N, C-alpha and C positions, 0 to 999 in steps of 0.2 A: 292409613286412616288419621282421621283428624284429632288433634288433642285438645283436650278442655282445660280451660284456667278453673284454677277456684272460683271465679266467679260466674262459671258455665257457660263463657262464651267459647264457641270454636276456633283454632287455629290452625289452617290446614297449610300444608307443605307448599311453598310459592310453585307455579310453573317453571321450569326451566328456562331460561332466556334466551331468547333467539340466537342462534349463533353467525355472527356478523361475517363471519369465514363464507360462510356458505353462500349468505348474499352477495359477498363480495365477487365470489369463483361466477355465480350464475351470471350477474352483471357483465362478466368480461365475456364469457359465452354469448351472451345476447351482443355484445361489440364486437365480437370477433363474428358473429352470424351477418348484423349490419354491414361491414367491412366487406363479407363476402356478395351481399348484394351491390355492394357500391362499385366492387371489382366487373362484375356482370353487366350493369349499367354503363360503365367506361368503356368496357369491351364492345358494348352496343353502339354507344357513340362514335367509336373509332370506327369500327365497319359501316358507318354512313359517311365518316371521313375518307373513307377508302374507297365508296362507291363515286366518290366526287372527283377525287384526284383521278382514280382512272377514266373515268368517262371525260375529263380535262386533258389527259394526255393523248386518251386516243382520238378525241376527236379533233384537239391541235395537231398532231403530229401524223396520226392518222388519215386523217382528209391528205394532207400534203403528200405523204409516202403514197397512196392509193391511185395518187393523178397519173401515175407511170404505169401503171399494173400494176398486178399482183406478181412478185417475185416471193423469191424464200423467206426474207426477213419479214416481209407481210405476211405470209401465211405463221411462221411461227408469232407475231404479232397477235395475230389473230387468234392463233390457240392459246397462247399467255391470257389474254382476254376472256375466253371462257372459261380458262382454269380460274382465272379470279373470282370471275363470278360465279362459278359455282361453289369457292371458298367463303365470301359475301355471303351465299344462302344458305352454307351450312352455320357461320355466326351468327344470323339473325332467324336462325329456324327457331320457332317458340319451343322451348324445352321445357315441359310441365313437371318435371323429375326436379327441378327444383323447390327446395324447402327452406322456405325463409320464415316460416311462422306455426304457429301452434293452432290445432284445428279447436276451437272453443268447446267442440261436443264432444271431443275425445278426453281433454282436459275437466269438464263436468263429471264423465264417466269414471276418469282415471281417480279423480282426488275429491270430488265431492259425493256423487253415487256409491261407491265402494267402498269407500271409508271418509267418512265425514268428519272424521277426530283427527287427519292428516297433518300434521306442522307444516310450517311455510318451511323450515329446513328439509324436512323430506321432499317437495314440492320442489325448491333451489337445488337439491340434489338429481332427483330424478329428472327435470328437466335439463340440466346444464350437460346430464351424458347424452341425453337425447339431441342435444343440439349439438354435440361434438357429434353423434354420427352422421346427421344431417350434414355437415360440414363436411365430412370426408366424403360423402355421397356429390356434395355440390360440388367440390374439389374437381374431383374427375373430368365433370362437364365443364369446368373453368378454363381448366388443362387443356382440351380439345379447344376449347375456343381462342384459345392464349395460340397453340400451334397453330393454328388457322390463321388467325392474323399475321402471325410471323411468318407463314409461308405466302402468305395473300403480298406483303408488303414487298420480298423479295420478288417476287414475280413481278409485281407492279415495275421495281426497279428492271430488271429484263425486258420486261415490255417496252419499257422506255429506250432501251438500248434499243432493241429490236426495231423501232418505226426511226430511232435515230440512222439504224445502217441499212435502212432500207430506202432515207432519205437521201442519201450521202452515193447511195447503191457500192457499198462494200464488198 
């Protein structure tokens, strides 16, 4: 209730100041989500580099190795080339399950339409927890992409060796 001073003026309790800790936590959550998005973009760039490296190795060494016909090492190198291609497709496949932003319509429904008196503190807290859930969901896909890249790089090394063995007829 408002208090009245002797002069008849109304004095109401000031609204609670926003909690700067919640704003900080929210900002850190957003920063973490942006970092995840950068990791995904980096993995896509690395997949592109892998395509180039594989094409370079296969065309340079494969062309030379296949001049003598197909041997065991040639078949192995071609199989490795196929597997690398499959892993690159997995890495570059458009994953629509990533969540890097909020749906504006959902934000309006949750924080404006349902409860117009919602404070920024409550919004920051709710959105920070939602970001945590989104990051966990994104991380599962990122791990799959990272493992695919590591395996593809290892297979590229094996392909390189297979082509070299095919050329030297080991």
